[in-house]
C-alpha positions as CSV (number, residue, x, y, z in Angstrom):
1,X,69.0,103.0,50.5
2,X,66.2,102.7,48.4
3,X,67.4,102.0,44.9
4,X,65.3,104.1,42.8
5,X,66.4,102.7,39.7
6,X,63.8,99.8,40.1
7,X,60.9,102.5,40.1
8,X,62.3,105.6,38.1
9,X,65.4,106.6,36.2
10,X,65.7,110.1,37.2
11,X,65.0,112.2,40.4
12,X,61.2,113.5,40.0
13,X,60.5,114.9,43.6
14,X,61.7,117.2,46.1
15,X,62.4,114.1,48.5
16,X,64.7,112.9,46.1
17,X,66.8,115.9,46.6
18,X,67.0,116.0,50.5
19,X,69.7,114.3,52.5
20,X,67.8,113.1,55.6
21,X,67.1,109.3,55.8
22,X,66.1,108.5,59.5
23,X,66.4,109.2,63.2
24,X,68.6,106.8,64.8
25,X,69.1,108.5,68.4
26,X,67.3,111.2,70.2
27,X,67.9,114.3,68.0
28,X,70.2,112.8,65.7
29,X,69.6,112.4,62.0
30,X,71.3,109.7,60.0
31,X,71.6,111.1,56.2
32,X,71.9,109.3,52.8
33,X,75.6,109.7,52.3
34,X,76.3,108.2,55.8
35,X,76.7,111.2,57.8
36,X,75.2,112.3,61.3
37,X,73.1,115.4,61.7
38,X,72.3,117.0,65.1
39,X,70.7,120.6,65.8
40,X,70.6,123.0,69.0
41,X,68.3,125.9,69.1
42,X,69.8,129.0,70.7
43,X,69.8,132.5,71.3
44,X,72.8,134.8,71.2
45,X,73.3,138.2,72.7
46,X,71.1,141.2,71.6
47,X,73.4,143.8,70.4
48,X,71.3,146.6,71.7
49,X,72.4,145.5,75.3
50,X,75.6,144.0,74.9
51,X,79.0,146.0,75.4
52,X,81.5,145.9,72.6
53,X,84.0,143.9,75.0
54,X,80.9,141.1,75.7
55,X,80.6,140.8,71.9
56,X,84.4,140.7,71.2
57,X,84.3,138.0,73.8
58,X,81.6,136.2,72.4
59,X,83.1,136.1,68.8
60,X,86.7,134.8,70.3
61,X,85.0,131.9,72.2
62,X,83.1,130.8,69.2
63,X,86.1,131.5,67.1
64,X,87.7,129.0,70.0
65,X,84.8,126.2,69.6
66,X,84.6,126.4,65.5
67,X,88.2,125.9,65.0
68,X,88.0,122.5,66.8
69,X,86.0,120.8,64.2
70,X,88.3,119.6,60.8
71,X,87.8,117.9,57.7
72,X,84.6,116.0,57.6
73,X,82.5,118.7,59.7
74,X,80.0,121.1,58.6
75,X,77.8,123.5,60.5
76,X,74.8,125.1,59.4
77,X,73.7,128.4,61.6
78,X,70.5,129.3,60.6
79,X,68.0,132.3,61.5
80,X,64.3,131.9,60.7
81,X,62.3,135.0,60.9
82,X,58.8,134.2,61.3
83,X,55.5,136.1,62.2
84,X,54.8,136.5,65.9
85,X,52.5,134.9,68.1
86,X,49.0,136.8,68.4
87,X,48.1,139.1,71.1
88,X,46.9,136.9,74.2
89,X,43.5,136.5,75.4
90,X,43.0,137.2,78.8
91,X,40.4,137.9,81.5
92,X,40.3,141.0,83.3
93,X,38.6,141.9,86.7
94,X,38.1,145.3,86.3
95,X,37.0,147.5,83.8
96,X,39.8,149.8,83.5
97,X,42.1,147.2,83.2
98,X,40.2,145.4,80.6
99,X,39.6,148.7,78.4
100,X,43.4,149.5,78.7
101,X,44.1,145.9,77.5
102,X,41.5,146.4,74.7
103,X,43.3,149.7,73.7
104,X,46.6,148.0,73.6
105,X,45.5,145.2,71.7
106,X,44.2,147.3,68.9
107,X,47.5,149.4,68.8
108,X,49.1,146.0,68.6
109,X,47.1,144.9,65.4
110,X,46.9,148.1,63.5
111,X,50.8,148.3,63.8
112,X,50.9,145.3,61.1
113,X,52.5,142.1,61.4
114,X,55.2,141.7,63.7
115,X,57.9,139.2,63.1
116,X,60.5,137.3,65.7
117,X,63.7,135.1,65.1
118,X,64.5,131.8,65.8
119,X,67.8,130.5,65.4
120,X,69.4,127.0,65.4
121,X,72.9,125.3,65.3
122,X,73.3,122.1,63.2
123,X,76.7,119.7,63.2
124,X,77.1,117.5,60.1
125,X,79.6,114.5,60.4
126,X,80.8,112.4,57.6
127,X,82.6,109.6,59.4
128,X,85.8,108.5,57.6
129,X,85.5,105.8,54.6
130,X,85.9,102.6,55.9
131,X,88.9,101.9,54.2
132,X,90.5,104.4,56.4
133,X,88.9,102.3,59.4
134,X,90.3,98.8,58.1
135,X,94.0,100.4,57.9
136,X,93.4,101.8,61.4
137,X,92.5,98.2,62.7
138,X,95.7,96.7,61.6
139,X,97.2,98.4,64.2
140,X,95.4,97.0,66.9
141,X,95.5,93.2,68.1
142,X,93.2,91.3,70.2
143,X,89.8,92.8,69.2
144,X,86.9,90.8,69.8
145,X,85.3,92.3,66.5
146,X,86.7,93.7,63.2
147,X,85.6,96.2,61.0
148,X,83.6,99.6,61.4
149,X,81.4,99.6,64.5
150,X,78.5,102.3,63.6
151,X,77.6,102.7,67.3
152,X,80.7,103.8,68.6
153,X,80.8,106.2,65.1
154,X,77.4,107.7,66.6
155,X,78.6,107.9,70.5
156,X,81.7,109.5,69.4
157,X,79.8,112.1,67.2
158,X,77.3,112.7,70.3
159,X,80.4,113.2,72.5
160,X,81.8,115.4,70.2
161,X,78.8,117.7,69.5
162,X,77.8,117.8,73.3
163,X,81.4,119.2,74.0
164,X,81.2,121.7,71.4
165,X,78.0,122.9,72.7
166,X,79.3,123.0,76.3
167,X,81.7,125.5,74.8
168,X,78.7,127.4,73.5
169,X,76.6,127.7,76.6
170,X,79.5,129.6,78.1
171,X,78.9,132.8,76.1
172,X,75.1,132.1,74.5
173,X,72.1,133.0,76.8
174,X,70.0,130.0,75.7
175,X,71.0,126.8,74.2
176,X,69.6,123.1,74.1
177,X,69.4,120.3,71.8
178,X,66.2,119.8,70.1
179,X,64.2,116.5,70.5
180,X,63.1,114.4,68.0
181,X,59.7,116.3,67.3
182,X,61.6,119.6,67.3
183,X,63.9,118.5,64.9
184,X,61.5,117.1,62.5
185,X,59.8,120.5,62.7
186,X,62.8,122.4,62.1
187,X,63.9,120.6,59.3
188,X,60.1,120.6,57.8
189,X,60.3,124.6,58.2
190,X,63.6,124.7,55.9
191,X,61.9,123.1,52.9
192,X,58.2,124.3,53.4
193,X,56.5,127.6,53.7
194,X,53.8,125.9,56.2
195,X,54.8,126.1,59.9
196,X,53.3,123.8,62.0
197,X,54.6,120.8,64.5
198,X,55.6,117.4,62.9
199,X,54.9,114.6,64.8
200,X,57.5,111.8,65.3
201,X,56.5,108.2,63.1
202,X,56.3,105.1,64.9
203,X,58.9,104.2,62.5
204,X,61.1,107.6,62.0
205,X,62.5,106.1,58.4
206,X,62.2,107.9,55.1
207,X,62.5,111.4,56.3
208,X,62.7,112.7,53.1
209,X,59.2,111.8,51.9
210,X,57.7,112.5,55.2
211,X,58.7,116.1,55.5
212,X,58.4,117.1,51.9
213,X,54.8,118.3,51.6
214,X,55.0,120.9,48.7
215,X,56.6,120.4,45.4
216,X,59.5,122.1,44.0
217,X,59.3,123.8,40.5
218,X,62.7,124.7,39.3
219,X,63.5,127.2,36.8
220,X,65.0,131.0,36.8
221,X,62.3,131.8,39.2
222,X,61.7,128.8,41.2
223,X,58.4,127.9,43.5
224,X,57.4,126.2,46.2
225,X,54.2,125.2,46.4
226,X,52.3,128.1,45.2
227,X,55.1,130.5,46.6
228,X,57.6,131.8,44.5
229,X,61.4,131.5,46.0
230,X,64.1,133.9,46.0
231,X,67.5,133.4,46.8
232,X,70.7,135.6,47.1
233,X,74.1,134.1,47.8
234,X,76.8,136.2,49.8
235,X,80.2,136.3,47.0
236,X,82.0,138.8,48.3
237,X,83.2,139.8,51.7
238,X,84.7,143.3,53.2
239,X,88.1,143.4,53.8
240,X,87.5,143.9,57.9
241,X,84.5,142.1,59.5
242,X,84.5,143.6,62.6
243,X,82.3,144.4,64.7
244,X,80.8,141.2,65.5
245,X,77.1,140.8,64.4
246,X,78.1,142.7,61.3
247,X,74.8,141.8,59.2
248,X,72.5,142.1,62.6
249,X,70.6,144.7,60.4
250,X,68.8,141.8,59.0
251,X,67.0,140.7,62.3
252,X,65.0,143.9,61.5
253,X,63.2,143.1,58.7
254,X,59.5,143.2,58.5
255,X,58.9,140.0,56.4
256,X,59.8,136.4,56.8
257,X,62.9,134.8,55.6
258,X,65.7,132.1,56.1
259,X,69.2,133.6,56.5
260,X,71.6,130.3,56.5
261,X,75.2,130.4,56.5
262,X,77.1,126.8,56.1
263,X,80.4,126.3,56.9
264,X,82.5,123.3,55.9
265,X,85.4,123.0,58.0
266,X,88.7,122.1,56.9
267,X,91.9,120.1,59.0
268,X,94.7,122.3,59.7
269,X,96.8,120.2,57.5
270,X,94.4,120.4,54.3
271,X,93.6,124.3,55.2
272,X,97.7,124.7,55.2
273,X,98.1,123.1,51.9
274,X,95.0,124.9,50.3
275,X,96.1,128.3,51.5
276,X,99.6,127.5,50.7
277,X,98.4,126.9,47.1
278,X,96.4,130.2,46.9
279,X,99.7,132.3,48.1
280,X,101.5,130.5,45.6
281,X,99.3,131.5,42.8
282,X,99.1,135.3,43.9
283,X,102.6,135.4,44.4
284,X,103.2,134.1,40.6
285,X,101.1,137.0,39.6
286,X,102.8,139.5,40.9
287,X,105.0,139.7,37.1
288,X,103.8,138.8,34.0
289,X,105.4,136.3,31.7
290,X,106.9,138.9,29.5
291,X,108.2,140.7,32.6
292,X,110.0,137.2,33.6
293,X,111.3,136.9,30.2
294,X,112.8,140.6,30.2
295,X,114.3,139.6,33.8
296,X,116.0,136.7,32.4
297,X,117.4,138.6,29.3
298,X,118.6,141.5,30.8
299,X,119.6,139.9,34.3
300,X,117.8,143.1,35.8
301,X,115.1,142.8,38.3
302,X,111.6,144.5,37.1
303,X,110.6,147.5,38.9
304,X,106.8,147.5,38.1
305,X,104.6,144.7,40.2
306,X,101.2,144.1,40.4
307,X,100.8,145.4,43.9
308,X,97.4,143.9,44.0
309,X,98.7,140.5,43.7
310,X,101.5,141.0,46.1
311,X,99.0,142.2,48.8
312,X,96.9,139.2,48.3
313,X,100.0,137.3,48.6
314,X,101.0,139.1,51.7
315,X,97.3,138.2,53.0
316,X,97.6,134.6,52.5
317,X,101.0,134.5,54.3
318,X,99.1,136.0,57.0
319,X,96.4,133.6,56.8
320,X,99.2,130.7,57.1
321,X,100.7,132.5,60.6
322,X,97.4,132.4,62.1
323,X,96.6,128.9,61.0
324,X,100.1,127.9,62.4
325,X,99.6,129.4,65.6
326,X,96.2,127.7,65.9
327,X,94.6,130.9,66.5
328,X,91.8,130.3,63.7
329,X,90.7,127.4,61.3
330,X,89.8,127.6,57.8
331,X,86.1,126.6,56.1
332,X,84.3,126.9,52.9
333,X,81.5,129.5,53.8
334,X,78.3,130.0,52.1
335,X,75.9,132.6,53.6
336,X,72.3,132.6,51.6
337,X,69.3,134.4,52.2
338,X,65.9,133.0,51.0
339,X,62.5,134.7,50.9
340,X,59.0,133.7,49.4
341,X,55.8,135.2,48.7
342,X,52.7,134.4,46.5
343,X,53.3,137.6,44.3
344,X,56.3,137.1,42.5
345,X,56.6,140.9,42.3
346,X,56.5,141.1,46.2
347,X,59.0,138.4,46.3
348,X,61.5,140.2,44.4
349,X,60.7,143.4,46.3
350,X,61.8,141.3,49.5
351,X,64.8,140.0,48.0
352,X,65.7,143.5,47.1
353,X,65.4,145.0,50.6
354,X,67.4,142.1,52.2
355,X,70.2,142.7,49.4
356,X,70.4,146.6,50.2
357,X,70.6,145.5,53.9
358,X,73.6,143.1,53.0
359,X,75.2,145.5,50.6
360,X,75.2,148.4,53.1
361,X,77.8,146.7,55.0
362,X,80.4,146.3,52.2
363,X,79.2,142.7,51.3
364,X,78.7,141.6,47.8
365,X,75.5,139.5,47.0
366,X,74.4,137.9,43.8
367,X,70.3,137.2,43.3
368,X,70.6,133.9,42.1
369,X,68.8,132.6,38.8
370,X,70.3,130.1,37.0
371,X,71.7,128.7,40.2
372,X,68.6,129.1,42.5
373,X,67.7,125.7,43.1
374,X,71.3,124.7,43.7
375,X,71.8,127.7,46.0
376,X,68.4,127.1,47.8
377,X,69.5,123.3,48.6
378,X,72.6,124.3,49.9
379,X,70.8,126.2,52.6
380,X,68.8,123.0,53.6
381,X,70.7,121.6,57.0
382,X,72.7,118.4,55.9
383,X,73.1,119.3,52.1
384,X,76.6,120.0,52.1
385,X,77.3,119.3,48.7
386,X,75.4,122.1,46.4
387,X,76.6,125.7,46.0
388,X,79.9,125.4,47.7
389,X,81.7,128.7,47.6
390,X,85.5,129.3,47.5
391,X,88.0,130.5,48.7
392,X,88.2,129.7,52.5
393,X,88.0,132.2,55.0
394,X,89.0,132.1,58.8
395,X,86.7,131.0,61.5
396,X,87.3,134.1,63.3
397,X,85.4,135.9,60.3
398,X,82.8,133.4,60.2
399,X,82.2,134.1,63.9
400,X,81.5,138.0,62.9
401,X,79.1,137.5,60.3
402,X,77.1,134.4,61.2
403,X,73.7,134.9,62.6
404,X,74.8,135.1,66.4
405,X,73.0,138.1,67.5
406,X,69.5,138.2,68.4
407,X,66.7,140.9,68.8
408,X,65.2,139.3,72.3
409,X,61.6,139.1,72.0
410,X,61.2,137.8,75.5
411,X,59.3,134.5,76.8
412,X,56.1,133.4,74.9
413,X,54.7,132.4,78.4
414,X,55.3,133.4,82.2
415,X,56.4,129.7,83.3
416,X,56.0,131.0,87.0
417,X,52.7,132.0,86.8
418,X,51.7,129.5,83.7
419,X,50.2,132.3,82.0
420,X,50.7,134.9,79.2
421,X,53.5,137.4,79.7
422,X,52.7,140.5,81.7
423,X,52.2,142.9,78.5
424,X,53.1,143.1,75.3
425,X,55.3,146.0,73.7
426,X,57.6,147.0,70.7
427,X,61.3,146.8,70.3
428,X,62.9,149.7,68.9
429,X,62.8,149.1,65.4
430,X,59.6,148.4,65.6
431,X,59.1,144.8,63.5
432,X,59.8,142.7,66.4
433,X,57.4,142.2,69.1
434,X,58.8,142.6,72.9
435,X,57.1,140.3,76.0
436,X,57.6,141.6,78.9
437,X,58.0,139.1,82.2
438,X,59.0,139.4,85.5
439,X,59.7,135.6,85.9
440,X,62.5,135.0,83.3
441,X,63.9,131.6,83.2
442,X,61.8,130.6,86.5
443,X,63.4,133.5,88.3
444,X,61.6,135.2,91.3
445,X,60.3,138.4,89.6
446,X,62.8,141.0,91.4
447,X,62.8,143.7,89.2
448,X,64.2,147.7,89.8
449,X,63.6,150.2,87.2
450,X,66.0,152.9,86.6
451,X,66.1,156.2,84.7
452,X,65.9,159.9,84.8
453,X,63.2,162.2,86.2
454,X,60.5,162.3,83.4
455,X,61.4,159.4,81.7
456,X,58.3,157.3,82.6
457,X,59.2,155.1,85.4
458,X,56.1,155.9,87.2
459,X,54.0,155.3,84.1
460,X,55.5,151.9,83.5
461,X,55.0,150.9,87.1
462,X,51.5,151.9,86.9
463,X,51.0,149.7,83.3
464,X,52.4,146.8,85.0
465,X,50.1,147.2,87.8
466,X,47.0,147.5,85.3
467,X,48.4,144.5,83.2
468,X,48.8,142.3,86.0
469,X,45.4,142.0,86.8
470,X,45.3,139.5,83.9
471,X,46.3,137.0,86.2
472,X,43.6,134.8,88.0
473,X,43.3,135.8,92.0
474,X,46.0,138.4,91.4
475,X,46.9,141.0,94.3
476,X,48.7,144.3,94.1
477,X,50.6,146.0,96.7
478,X,52.4,149.4,95.8
479,X,54.2,152.0,98.2
480,X,54.1,155.4,96.1
481,X,55.4,158.9,96.5
482,X,53.9,161.5,95.1
483,X,50.6,159.9,94.2
484,X,51.8,158.6,91.0
485,X,49.7,155.5,91.0
486,X,46.6,157.1,92.6
487,X,44.5,157.2,89.3
488,X,45.5,153.6,88.5
489,X,44.7,152.4,91.9
490,X,41.3,154.1,92.0
491,X,40.5,153.0,88.3
492,X,41.1,149.5,89.6
493,X,38.6,150.0,92.3
494,X,41.7,149.8,94.8
495,X,42.5,151.4,98.5
496,X,44.7,154.2,98.2
497,X,46.0,155.0,101.5
498,X,47.4,158.3,102.2
499,X,49.9,157.5,105.5
500,X,51.5,161.0,105.1
501,X,48.1,162.6,104.9
502,X,49.5,165.6,102.6
503,X,47.6,164.6,99.6
504,X,43.9,164.0,101.3
505,X,41.6,166.2,103.0
506,X,40.3,164.9,106.7
507,X,37.4,163.0,105.1
508,X,39.5,160.9,102.9
509,X,41.5,160.2,106.4
510,X,38.6,158.7,108.2
511,X,39.4,155.2,106.2
512,X,43.0,155.2,106.3
513,X,45.2,152.2,107.0
514,X,45.3,151.7,110.7
515,X,47.8,149.4,112.9
516,X,47.5,147.6,116.1
517,X,51.2,146.3,116.5
518,X,50.6,145.0,120.3
519,X,47.8,143.1,119.6
520,X,49.6,140.1,119.7
521,X,51.9,140.4,123.0
522,X,50.1,137.7,124.7
523,X,52.7,135.6,123.0
524,X,56.5,135.9,124.4
525,X,58.0,136.1,121.1
526,X,55.9,138.4,119.6
527,X,56.2,140.4,123.1
528,X,60.0,140.4,122.6
529,X,59.6,141.8,119.2
530,X,57.1,144.8,120.7
531,X,60.0,145.6,123.3
532,X,62.8,146.0,120.7
533,X,60.4,148.1,118.5
534,X,59.4,150.3,121.0
535,X,63.3,150.7,122.4
536,X,64.0,151.8,118.6
537,X,61.0,154.3,118.5
538,X,62.4,155.6,122.1
539,X,65.8,155.8,120.6
540,X,64.7,157.8,117.7
541,X,62.6,160.3,120.2
542,X,65.9,160.8,122.1
543,X,65.4,158.8,125.2
544,X,68.6,157.3,126.7
545,X,68.2,153.6,126.7
546,X,69.2,151.7,130.3
547,X,68.4,148.4,131.6
548,X,65.8,150.5,133.8
549,X,64.1,151.8,130.6
550,X,63.9,148.1,129.1
551,X,62.4,146.8,132.8
552,X,59.6,149.6,132.7
553,X,58.6,148.4,129.0
554,X,58.6,144.9,129.6
555,X,56.7,145.2,132.9
556,X,53.9,147.2,131.0
557,X,53.9,144.7,128.2
558,X,53.4,142.0,130.4
559,X,50.9,143.7,132.3
560,X,49.2,144.9,129.0
561,X,48.9,141.3,127.4
562,X,46.5,140.2,130.3
563,X,44.2,142.8,128.8
564,X,41.7,142.1,126.3
565,X,42.9,142.5,122.5
566,X,41.2,145.8,121.6
567,X,42.5,147.4,124.9
568,X,46.3,146.5,123.7
569,X,47.1,150.1,122.1
570,X,50.0,152.6,122.7
571,X,47.6,154.6,124.6
572,X,47.1,151.5,127.0
573,X,50.5,150.8,127.0
574,X,51.4,154.5,128.2
575,X,48.9,154.3,130.6
576,X,50.8,151.6,132.4
577,X,54.4,153.2,132.3
578,X,55.5,154.6,135.6
579,X,57.9,157.1,133.8
580,X,56.7,160.4,132.6
581,X,59.4,160.7,130.3
582,X,58.5,157.3,128.3
583,X,55.0,158.4,128.1
584,X,56.2,161.7,126.9
585,X,58.2,160.0,124.3
586,X,55.3,157.7,123.2
587,X,53.1,160.5,123.2
588,X,53.4,161.2,119.1
589,X,52.6,157.6,118.5
590,X,49.3,157.7,120.6
591,X,45.7,159.2,119.5
592,X,46.0,162.9,119.0
593,X,49.3,162.5,117.8
594,X,51.1,162.7,114.1
595,X,51.2,159.0,114.0
596,X,48.5,157.8,116.5
597,X,45.7,157.5,113.7
598,X,48.0,154.7,111.9
599,X,49.6,152.9,114.9
600,X,47.1,153.6,118.0
601,X,44.2,151.8,116.4
602,X,41.9,149.3,118.5
603,X,41.9,146.6,115.5
604,X,43.5,146.9,112.4
605,X,42.4,147.8,109.1
606,X,44.4,147.6,105.6
607,X,41.8,147.8,102.9
608,X,39.6,145.3,101.5
609,X,40.3,145.5,97.9
610,X,42.6,143.3,96.1
611,X,45.0,146.2,94.8
612,X,46.4,148.4,97.7
613,X,48.3,151.8,97.3
614,X,50.4,153.4,100.3
615,X,51.2,157.0,99.5
616,X,54.3,158.0,101.4
617,X,54.8,161.3,100.8
618,X,54.4,163.7,104.1
């Protein structure tokens, strides 16, 4: 690395304290201490829609993935809460849909700034010292090259992180590695209050100087650029961290923050040695020195013991048993929340609200003052030396408290239509937007709305129809019952067809939908379909279907197929039938019958508007 002593004796800029050096592989950062770093973006389950068994299974599988990592590994799980995207601009083809969208836009903007979360999982691995690698090479003979192979180490890091991420893919809805540009953009967001994309330079070296674009001022109340930084660190944990996602309430706070959880992993041997030492210390505290001397002098066992120390010794013993059975691993965990604002009083108030949420779940948090810079540095992905908290906790407890759960805000774009989402709404908490889209993850858009009577299902469907008009060349076809979408259809200048006739007068029925199902019977396959369709009608009317009936139908259809298209009607077919019983069965479907106005037309008419609603009541 660059020898700073040739230019200055002391670290003078933020870049001097950052761990990143260069991009050496797609999405892989080489740090100044020789460690490798890689980041993935993910979205965890939404606690509002996930069942308890699903959450328990998720944390158990996450614990299984984390305990595979040993000494030399560290993970950073970060939740960033940033302002949500603005309400999209769209062109509507009718005034009613446009007016509705304007009304929704005003309500959206009047509700204040909304926020959404982004989640990142960073793996950091420090390869073993070269001395250990040289000692390992003594065990092998005939190697073409000696010494440490850095490319082999890099390949091993990529393979190991890929395997861990494959385990994570099984229990989170979305997870993917960041590319070079996304990696630099994410790292920049952790050390700056500015939010913008960062392009990859031609020579991706000296990332510390490239990404640091704001000066850092230390002290009891540090500043980053023109913004005052406030950081709190979780220093005390509850006796029980169940249920999973115990700090999920932080996802509903209405201001930006960085919630970072760093875990420095420990090997089983190292963790066992450490927990054994802790158990021995607590076991020794059960009795004071005076009590031990009294036992020696009197040869009598002391009755009074320090129950708290005894319980903690038993707790450490239980942790050793879990370690021995490979159920969990151990890690040094540091959890911090960082907020910022141009006004120091507002920054203090934001931190107070975050502290209130954390302490409401029986965690103990300290507002950093003297240790503020150290705590903020420890939240930067890749920085594993600052603000290390002891004692270690298990990977299962880590899985319960890390920012894994997510309030789903929906996709920012409808990928199928290459356009904005169908409509914008707000989540139950009110601080996070919800972008409603029918095509999630490239799906076909099939949707079912379920709810009790009067809950608003019809209103939702009408809203979806009105908002669908934001898409170019959009068409809406609705089959309704009870006229619930009639007002929306007419407002969009659409055609509302009352098929049952129970909701319209005779004048409105003059321009209703009309079909000519026998228009294409000159084509043999179409004629075969028409024969089957007529058989179904006759069966419904109680006619016994025999080979003679089918022969009568086929003969009449064949004769009718040579007539002009306008004469290929059910009335024309009835005139050609030789059976009076068949004519009588088809009479309800001819002109003058209850269904004749829809099925016995000389030409088809389905309306001319791009919005068609068919009322089926009656």
